[in-house]
C-alpha positions as CSV (number, residue, x, y, z in Angstrom):
1,M,-1.1,-8.1,3.2
2,N,-1.9,-10.8,5.7
3,H,-4.6,-12.1,3.4
4,C,-2.2,-12.4,0.5
5,L,0.4,-14.1,2.7
6,E,-2.2,-16.6,3.8
7,A,-3.5,-17.1,0.2
8,G,0.0,-17.7,-1.1
9,G,0.7,-18.4,-4.7
10,K,1.0,-15.5,-7.1
11,H,-0.1,-13.1,-4.4
12,I,3.3,-13.3,-2.6
13,E,5.6,-13.1,-5.6
14,P,8.1,-10.3,-4.8
15,K,7.1,-8.1,-7.7
16,Y,3.4,-8.2,-6.8
17,F,3.9,-8.0,-3.0
18,Q,6.3,-5.0,-3.4
19,L,3.8,-3.2,-5.6
20,M,1.0,-3.8,-3.1
21,M,3.2,-2.4,-0.3
22,S,4.1,0.6,-2.4
23,R,0.4,1.3,-3.2
24,A,-0.5,1.0,0.5
25,E,2.2,3.6,1.4
26,I,0.9,6.0,-1.3
27,C,-2.6,5.7,0.2
28,R,-1.3,6.2,3.7
29,T,0.7,9.3,2.7
30,S,-2.3,10.7,0.8
31,T,-4.5,10.2,3.7
32,H,-2.1,12.0,6.0
33,F,-1.9,15.0,3.7
34,V,-5.7,15.3,3.8
35,L,-5.8,14.9,7.5
36,I,-3.3,17.7,8.1
37,R,-5.0,19.8,5.4
38,S,-1.8,20.2,3.5
39,K,-1.7,22.9,0.8
40,H,0.4,20.5,-1.3
41,L,-2.4,18.4,-2.7
């Protein structure tokens, strides 16, 4: 996210930045499920 903020332009338009943040959260949550060996995968 820092890279996009530094690059500016289209990278920091709200719709793109929010999408990137949402994708990062999905990845974080997925990783957590794997690490705890969840049966809900």
